C-alpha positions as CSV (number, residue, x, y, z in Angstrom):
1,X,54.7,-38.5,10.7
2,X,58.8,-39.3,10.9
3,X,60.3,-35.8,9.8
4,X,64.2,-36.1,8.5
5,X,66.0,-33.2,7.0
6,X,66.6,-33.1,3.3
7,X,70.3,-34.0,3.8
8,X,69.4,-36.9,5.1
9,X,66.7,-38.0,2.6
10,X,70.1,-37.4,-0.2
11,X,72.2,-39.1,1.7
12,X,69.4,-42.3,1.5
13,X,66.8,-42.1,-0.2
14,X,66.5,-45.6,-1.5
15,X,66.6,-46.5,2.9
16,X,63.7,-43.1,3.2
17,X,61.8,-44.9,0.4
18,X,61.5,-48.5,1.6
19,X,60.8,-47.1,5.4
20,X,58.1,-45.6,3.5
21,X,57.1,-48.7,1.7
22,X,57.1,-50.5,4.6
23,X,55.6,-48.7,7.1
24,X,52.5,-46.8,5.6
25,X,53.3,-43.4,7.1
26,X,54.1,-40.0,5.3
27,X,57.5,-38.5,5.8
28,X,58.4,-35.0,6.3
29,X,61.5,-33.9,4.0
30,X,62.5,-30.9,6.7
31,X,64.8,-27.3,5.2
32,X,65.7,-25.7,7.8
33,X,62.9,-27.2,10.4
34,X,60.2,-26.5,7.9
35,X,58.7,-29.2,5.8
36,X,59.3,-28.4,2.4
37,X,57.7,-31.6,1.2
38,X,55.8,-34.8,2.2
39,X,56.4,-38.5,0.6
40,X,53.9,-40.9,1.1
41,X,53.0,-44.4,-0.7
42,X,49.1,-43.6,-1.3
43,X,48.8,-43.9,-4.9
44,X,46.4,-41.7,-6.8
45,X,43.3,-44.7,-6.7
46,X,44.1,-44.6,-3.4
47,X,43.8,-41.0,-2.7
48,X,40.2,-41.9,-5.3
49,X,39.0,-44.6,-2.7
50,X,38.9,-42.5,-0.3
51,X,37.4,-39.2,-1.5
52,X,35.0,-41.4,-2.4
53,X,34.4,-43.0,1.2
54,X,34.6,-39.9,2.5
55,X,31.5,-38.5,0.2
56,X,29.5,-41.7,1.2
57,X,30.1,-41.0,5.1
58,X,29.2,-37.4,4.2
59,X,26.3,-39.0,1.8
60,X,24.8,-40.5,5.4
61,X,25.6,-38.4,7.8
62,X,23.4,-35.6,5.8
63,X,20.2,-38.7,4.9
64,X,20.3,-39.2,9.4
65,X,20.4,-36.0,9.7
66,X,17.3,-35.4,7.6
67,X,15.1,-38.3,9.4
68,X,16.2,-36.5,12.3
69,X,14.3,-33.3,11.4
70,X,11.6,-36.0,10.2
71,X,12.3,-34.8,6.8
72,X,12.1,-38.4,4.9
73,X,10.1,-41.0,3.7
74,X,8.3,-44.3,4.7
75,X,11.4,-46.6,3.0
76,X,8.1,-49.0,2.2
77,X,5.5,-46.3,0.7
78,X,8.7,-45.5,-1.5
79,X,9.0,-48.2,-2.9
80,X,5.7,-48.6,-3.4
81,X,5.8,-45.5,-5.3
82,X,7.8,-46.7,-7.6
83,X,6.5,-49.8,-7.8
84,X,3.3,-47.8,-9.3
85,X,5.0,-45.6,-10.9
86,X,6.5,-48.6,-12.9
87,X,3.6,-50.9,-13.3
88,X,5.4,-53.9,-10.9
89,X,2.8,-55.8,-8.7
């Protein structure tokens, strides 16, 4: 992550925002060598998409862990049970 001083950002706000857009990398604005704020191009929709992906990966991992512990059921048995419940032939 690039770090720039707040004064440098104020001096060239347009250029800094253009670099963020071009690189897609966040920038840390600093005052007295301490990060004051991080600027990133990600939109709220991007963040929601990333959250959805992270939740999906976590669910898959939980399922794999359950299968490793022998807690899963055979897919054929599950589909047959669903078919019987719905009277599908």
